[in-house]
N, C-alpha and C positions, 0 to 999 in steps of 0.2 A: 503494499499499500503506502501510495506516495504521500508527501507532506501535505498537498494541498487535501487528500482525501482523507488523511488523518485530522485535519482541523476541521471538516465538516461534519466526522463522525462526532469528534468531542462536542460539536458545538450542539447535534441532533441529540447526543445522548442530555446535555446539560438543559438543551430546551425540555427534552420529555420529563428531565427530575421537577424541573420545574413547574410543568403543568399539572404533571400526578401529584406532584405535594399540595395541593391545595384542595380544598371543598371548592363546589359551583353552583351559582345559582344559576337559573335562565329564569327571566321576569317574563311572563305570558303577554302582558301588555303590549312591550315591546320590544320584546323579544333580547334586551341588554343580560348581558350575563355579566355576573358579580365572581371576582377568586379572592378566594382569602381562608380565615376559620368560620367556621359555621359554631358560635357562641350558644345560642339558643334557639331552641326547636320546640315550638309548643302548638295546639290545634290551631293556634290564630295567628303566628308569629315568628318567620324566621329572621335570626338576626346572625350576618355574618361581618367580621372584622376584615377588612380590606388591607390589601397587599399594601396600603398607604398608611393604614393604620385608622382608617376614620373606621365609622361603623354605616349599617345598611340595615336598614329592617324593611321586607317583603311579606307582606300580608300573604299568609295560605291558597286565599283563592288564587291569588296574581302568580303562584308559583308555576311554571310550567315544565322543569326538569331542574333535578336535584341530582350533582354528583359527589362522589365521596371521595376525601383523599383515598388514593392508592385503592381504587377499586379496580376489579378486573375488566382490563378492556374490553372483553367480550358484554360486559353489560350493556354499553352504548350499543352495541349490535342489536342487543336483544330490544331493547328501548324504541331503537330505529323500526324493527320490524313490526313493532306492536305500535305505534303510532302510525304504520302505513297500513296497518290493516290485516296483515300476515300472524293472524293472532296464535295459529296453532303451532309457527316457527318462532314466535316469541315464546309461546309458553314452553316449548322445549328449550330453548336457550335459557329460560330463567332456570328449570329445573337442574340445568347440569350444571350452570354457575353455583347455584344453591348445594348440590349434594359435593361439589370441588372446592368450596370456599373453604379455606382453613386460617384465615384470617379470627382477629378479635375486633372487630367493629362491628358492636352491637347495633350499632346504626344501619348499617346494612345491611345485618342477618334481618332487621324488621321490616327493611325497605324489599327486600328478595319478598316477605311473605307477602307483604302489601301487594307489589306487582303480578307476582303470579295468581293472587285470588282477582284481581283488577282485571287481569287477561282474562281468568274462567269466566268471569260475570259477564263480560263483551260478549265470550262466544256461547254462552249460554240465551242471551238475548235473543239469538237467533236460530238457537239449538235448544229446544228445551228439555231434550235427554242430557245436557251438560248442569241443568238447573239443581240440583241435589250436591253435586259434588261442588258448585262454586259457592252457594248457600254455607254450606258447611267452613268453605276456606275463608269467606269475608266475615262470616258471624266471629270464628276463631280467632280472625286477624283483631277485630274488634274489641271483643271480650279481653283479650291480652293485650291491648294497646292504647288505653283511655287519654293518655298524655300524648301520644304518638302526635306528628306533625297531619298523618293522614288519617287521622279518627274521622272527625267530622265525613272526609270524602267517600270513608269506608259507610257509613251510618248512608249516606244517601246511594252508594252502590248498593247495599243489601237491601233497602226501601224500593230501588228502581226494580230488582229481581225478584223479590215478594210481590209487588204490585202484578206482575204475571199471572198470578193464583190468585183470584177473586177470593178463594178460601180464605187468601192469607192477607186481604186486603187491610183489616185492622191492626195486623203488626207491621206493616205498611206505614199506616198512616200514624202511628204513634213514634216510630222513629223519626217521620219527617216532625213530627211535634215538638219532639226533642232538637233536632236541630233549628228550627224557628224561634226556639226561646235563648240559641247562642246569640254571643255578640259580633259572632264574623258576620258580615253583612253578605258577602258574598256567597256564604253556604246558605245562610238564612232567605236568602232570595230564591235560590237552587230549588231549596225543600218548598218552598210558596210553587215553584212552577211544577215541581212532582206531587203537590195536593192536588192540582188542579187539572193534569193526567189522571190520578186516579179518580179525582169525581168524575171526570168526563167517560171512565170507562166504567163506572155504574151506575151511567145516564142521567147524573146531575149536575148538567150542561147550565144551570145558573149557579151553581155553587162553586163550579168550574171557572166560570165568569168574573164571579169574585174573587179567586183564588188570583187568576189572572191578571186582573184588576189591579190588585192589589202590589203585584209583585212592578208591574208597569207604572204604576203611583211613584212606589218606593225607588224605582229604578231611573226615573226620568232626569236628563240632565248631568248624572253620574256618568263618565267614560268608563270610568272603573269597573261599572255595573253594565255594561251595555251588552254582554252577552244574555244575562238574563232577562234584558230587555226585550231584546231577541226573538228569546225562548218564550216569552209570557206572549207576546204578541203572535208566536208561531199557534199558542195555544189556542188565543183568542180567533185564528181562524180557524182553527180544530172545529170549536164550538158554532161557529158561523155556518162551517160545512154539515155538522150532526143537525143543527134549523133548517137546513136547504138553503143556506142564505149563498148560495155556489157562486154569485160575480162578487158579492161583497168578502165570501173568502177568497178567491183570486187575487181581489185588490190587496188586501193583507197579505197575501204569499208574495207578492211582486214587491212591495215593501221590505220584507222580511231580505227576499234574494238580493235586491237590489243595494240595501244600506248594511248587511252583517258582515263582520269583518270574515272573507275567505278563510284564518284558521278554525272557525265554526263550523268545522265540516259535520257534526251531528246532528245542526239545527237545518242548515244548508240542505243535507239530505232529506230531511224531515220533509221540508219545506215541497221541495222538488216533487217528493212522489205525492203529498197533498195536492199540488197541483195538478198533477196526472189524474190523480182521483176526480178532480170536481172537475174537469175538463172532459173526463169518461164518462161520468154522470152528463154532463151537458152536450153529448151526442156528437163530440169532435175528437174520435179516434186516433186522427192523426199529430192532434196539436198536444193529447195526452201521450203519444208513442216520445215525441220530441222531449216530452217532460220527464219521463221515465229514464232515456237515453242521458240526459245531463247526471243522472244518479250512477249508472254505470261509467260512464265514460268520465268523471270528475270525484265521485264520492264512495267509489266500492271501498275504503277503509272502514267503511262503515257497515257491519255486517247486516244488523236487523232492513237498515230501508234497502238494500244494494239486493238482500234477498225478494224483498217484496218488487221491487223496481223488474228484477229478473223476471218473475213470474206476470208479472202485465207486458213485458216487451216480448214476451214468449208466445202470448195469447194475440199481441198486434202485429207484430212483423206480418207477420202473414198473409192476412187481408187487406197489407200494405203492398202484398207483392214480393216480399221478400222472406220467402219459409225456409231459406237457409240460416237466416239470422234470427228466427225464433225458434228454429232449430237448437243453434249456437246458444240463445238466449236459455234452455229448458235444461241443455246439459251442465252447461255452468250452473244454475240454481241445482241441480242434482248431485252434482258433483261438489261444489263449494259449500251446501248447506243443505246435505240430505235428509237432515232431523227436521229441517223448518217446517212450519205448518205451509208455508209456501210450494214445499218440493213436495208434501203429501198433497196435496192440490191436484199436483197435475199427472199423481198416482189414480185419479178418480176416473 
């Protein structure tokens, strides 16, 4: 190795040591990355002492990514897989890291448990066969980590999972009520959105509208609460559709689609699916097809919405003169989401 190559190697090794020797927190609202030492982690706030000696506080709902000092490099790859929607790949990677990790950082040990449970919940939302294992994983994490910064998110995930089963609606509502009592605005608002969805699933449209309006009122004008604002606006559009007000619902959905941040993929995916549903009910199959296609092309990382979009694409492409695309959509649905309610409908 020549002298120049040796110097480059020494520089890279030094850079690697500098980067890996710090905790990192990426803020959701502006994607700013803070590097330093995490000195406090509570259910409401992360505090990090920066490399310049200053201290930065980040509300937990505004945390996008946390990286711990000396964590295994493979963890970043696993999280990337989860964000892209490759949930089965992410789960496999998380479990492998968990099995092989020999470090003593209890923060990382706990976070791996949460990441595994969260991935299982996301998979279960599109695949009911995974619900029991996911419920066990997220419940165990929550009961064992009541002071963890992931605790409130875990409560919301568990409530969302319970909401899939009408028999467990009361349990879900109890969890949401507890979150609504917390002092963390972002999670309090999200609990209000989930309560509205729960009420709507129980055909209490008036109660759902009240819940969504409460969130909209509290989040209006607050840039940090914009995600909750558009989630609630989406919920109101769902209520309008349930009341047969299709044109009003489409107008509300266009507002969400046009103004919500592109990072809010779950919200946007649901908005396009709902718009497709409205257009289909209005007797506009080609317009509906285009709406569902947005989900397949842009938001396939959201399993629940993607499965639903594929189901309708499979039924709409044929009459539009593209049977090969209909077959492709059906094959993709049965391959990626074989146990979903949408795949089971294709078997009838």
